[in-house]
C-alpha positions in Angstrom: -100.8 -12.0 16.0 -101.4 -15.3 14.8 -100.5 -18.8 16.0 -97.3 -19.5 14.2 -96.0 -16.0 14.7 -96.9 -16.7 18.5 -94.6 -19.8 18.3 -92.1 -18.3 16.8 -91.5 -15.9 19.4 -92.1 -18.5 22.3 -89.2 -20.3 20.8 -87.1 -17.1 19.8 -87.2 -16.8 23.6 -86.6 -19.8 25.2 -83.3 -19.8 22.5 -82.1 -16.9 24.3 -82.4 -17.5 27.5 -80.4 -20.3 27.0 -77.7 -18.4 24.8 -77.7 -15.1 27.3 -74.0 -16.5 28.1 -73.2 -16.4 24.3 -72.9 -12.5 24.4 -70.7 -12.7 27.8 -70.5 -10.2 30.8 -71.7 -7.4 28.3 -74.9 -8.1 27.7 -75.3 -9.3 31.5 -73.9 -5.4 32.1 -76.6 -4.5 30.4 -80.1 -3.6 32.4 -83.0 -5.0 30.6 -86.0 -3.4 29.0 -89.8 -3.6 29.4 -89.5 -6.6 26.9 -87.2 -9.2 24.7 -89.2 -9.4 22.0 -91.2 -6.8 20.4 -94.2 -7.4 18.6 -94.4 -6.4 15.0 -97.3 -4.2 15.1 -95.6 -2.4 18.1 -91.8 -2.0 16.5 -92.5 1.1 14.2 -93.7 2.5 17.7 -91.0 2.0 19.8 -88.2 2.9 17.1 -90.0 6.5 17.0 -89.9 6.9 20.5 -86.4 5.7 20.5 -85.0 7.7 17.5 -86.5 10.8 19.5 -84.0 10.3 22.6 -85.7 7.9 24.7 -83.5 5.7 26.5 -86.2 2.9 27.4 -87.3 2.6 23.9 -83.4 2.3 22.8 -83.3 -0.5 25.6 -86.1 -2.3 24.6 -84.6 -1.8 20.9 -81.2 -3.8 21.5 -82.8 -6.4 23.9 -85.2 -7.2 20.9 -82.3 -7.0 18.4 -80.1 -9.1 20.2 -82.2 -11.7 21.2 -83.1 -12.4 17.2 -79.8 -12.3 16.4 -79.4 -9.0 14.6 -75.7 -7.9 15.1 -75.7 -4.5 13.4 -79.1 -3.1 15.1 -78.5 -4.4 18.0 -74.8 -2.8 17.9 -76.2 0.5 17.2 -79.0 0.8 20.0 -76.7 0.0 21.9 -73.9 2.8 20.7 -76.9 5.4 21.0 -77.4 4.1 24.9 -73.9 4.4 25.3 -73.6 8.6 24.3 -76.6 8.9 26.7 -74.3 8.8 29.6 -75.6 4.8 30.5 -72.2 3.6 31.9 -73.6 0.0 31.9 -74.1 0.5 28.3 -70.7 2.1 27.8 -69.1 -0.9 29.3 -70.8 -3.1 26.7 -69.9 -1.5 24.4 -66.6 -1.0 24.3 -66.2 -4.5 24.7 -67.8 -4.8 21.7 -65.6 -3.3 20.0 -62.4 -4.2 21.2 -63.7 -7.5 20.8 -63.6 -6.3 16.9 -60.4 -5.2 17.2 -61.7 -1.3 17.4 -59.4 0.5 20.0 -61.9 2.9 20.3 -63.9 0.9 22.3 -61.0 1.6 24.9 -62.5 5.2 24.9 -65.5 3.9 26.4 -64.6 1.6 29.0 -62.3 4.2 30.6 -65.2 6.5 31.0 -67.5 3.8 32.4 -64.8 3.9 34.8 -63.9 6.7 36.0 -67.5 6.8 36.6 -67.3 4.3 39.3 -69.0 1.4 36.8 -67.2 -2.0 38.8 -67.4 -4.2 36.1 -65.0 -1.2 34.0 -62.6 -0.8 36.7 -61.9 -4.7 37.1 -61.5 -5.2 33.0 -59.8 -1.6 32.7 -57.5 -2.9 35.0 -57.1 -6.5 33.6 -56.3 -4.7 30.3 -53.7 -2.6 32.3 -52.0 -5.7 34.0 -51.8 -7.5 30.5 -50.8 -4.6 28.4 -53.9 -5.5 25.9 -54.8 -2.3 23.6 -52.5 -0.2 26.3 -49.0 -0.3 27.7 -48.6 -2.3 30.4 -48.9 -0.8 33.9 -49.2 -2.6 36.9 -49.1 0.3 39.2 -52.3 1.7 37.0 -53.7 -2.1 37.1 -53.7 -2.0 41.2 -55.4 1.5 41.1 -58.3 0.0 39.3 -58.5 -3.2 40.6 -58.4 -1.2 44.2 -61.5 0.8 42.9 -63.5 -2.4 41.8 -62.5 -4.2 45.0 -63.6 -1.2 47.5 -66.7 -1.9 45.7 -66.6 -5.5 47.0 -65.6 -6.4 43.3 -64.5 -10.5 44.8 -62.0 -10.8 41.7 -60.7 -7.6 42.0 -60.0 -8.3 46.0 -58.3 -12.0 44.9 -56.1 -10.1 42.1 -54.9 -7.9 44.6 -54.0 -10.4 46.9 -52.5 -12.6 44.7 -50.6 -9.9 43.2 -49.0 -8.4 46.3 -48.2 -11.9 47.8 -46.4 -12.7 44.7 -44.2 -10.3 44.4 -41.1 -9.3 46.8 -42.5 -6.6 48.7 -41.7 -5.5 52.2 -43.5 -7.0 55.2 -46.4 -4.6 55.6 -47.5 -4.9 51.8 -47.2 -8.8 52.3 -49.6 -8.0 55.6 -51.8 -5.9 52.9 -51.9 -9.1 50.9 -53.1 -11.3 53.9 -56.1 -8.7 54.7 -57.0 -8.6 51.4 -57.4 -12.4 50.8 -58.8 -12.4 54.2 -61.7 -9.8 53.2 -62.0 -12.0 49.7 -62.6 -15.1 51.9 -65.1 -13.7 54.1 -67.0 -11.6 51.7 -66.9 -14.7 49.0 -70.0 -17.0 48.1 -69.3 -20.3 50.6 -66.9 -22.9 48.8 -66.2 -21.1 45.4 -63.1 -20.6 43.9 -62.4 -17.2 45.2 -62.6 -18.2 48.8 -60.3 -21.3 48.1 -57.7 -19.2 46.2 -58.0 -16.7 49.1 -57.4 -19.4 51.8 -54.2 -21.1 50.1 -52.8 -17.1 49.7 -53.3 -16.7 54.1 -51.8 -20.1 54.4 -48.3 -19.5 52.8 -48.3 -16.3 54.1 -49.2 -17.4 57.5 -46.7 -20.2 57.2 -44.0 -17.3 56.1 -44.3 -14.8 58.5 -45.6 -17.6 61.6 -44.8 -16.2 65.0 -43.9 -12.7 63.7 -45.7 -10.3 65.8 -45.1 -7.5 63.4 -47.1 -9.3 61.1 -49.9 -9.8 62.9 -49.7 -6.4 64.1 -49.8 -5.0 60.6 -52.8 -7.0 59.3 -54.8 -6.0 61.8 -54.1 -2.7 61.1 -54.4 -3.1 56.7 -57.7 -5.2 57.5 -59.1 -2.1 59.6 -57.6 0.0 56.5 -59.7 -1.9 53.6 -62.4 -2.2 56.0 -63.3 1.2 56.0 -62.9 1.8 52.3 -65.1 -1.2 51.4 -68.5 1.0 50.0 -70.6 -2.4 50.1 -73.0 -2.4 53.5 -73.6 -6.6 53.2 -69.5 -7.0 52.6 -68.6 -4.8 55.5 -71.0 -6.5 57.8 -69.7 -9.6 57.1 -66.0 -8.6 57.8 -67.3 -6.5 61.2 -69.2 -10.2 62.4 -66.0 -12.1 61.5 -64.2 -10.3 64.1 -66.5 -10.1 66.5 -66.6 -13.7 66.1 -62.1 -14.3 66.3 -62.7 -12.3 69.7 
């Protein structure tokens, strides 16, 4: 490889690192392959492996063409990876199709969500909440937010708390909102916007139900129920430590 080729590849790599957010969550959701830029002499061999069905080679090609800005080639390899039941790729490819106003992307999002891919679950919940690409259905939206929240997806936790606290639900539902807001705060990074918003929800509900023994009892019960459903050991551990400090 000559000096000018090396220099060009170095510049492309640096620019791609600064521009990774240009591709949004979709690119970040897909695990990276062994290399971002493939040497020209290696490219035919990698393509041959990919065409034979080797997923790692497909990922390498996807990354390679994405960083070089060759969108059609990147899209082709992303679709091939998605069709091999890679849930991150299904989510990424589905988002890409929907961004192109191609409604067939919804099937990929649903498939990834059904297979417990958390970003797909949260995104599908958002679509049902907004009625975008699907018929608006708040029940389905909350179902998918809950699936993502049980995997400690902080934004989904907060969306549940916001929904339950902003509607005229009964005392039990309001206590559930408080519990989700409290868990959002506990499991969020320190001083994050999510934690701040979760604190506000708790404050409003506390002021609304101050000195209500039934509310406090229901909050404890709701929080215990949610904690048992949380799948992430780190978040669950933070909740348990928080409870120990209160006691």
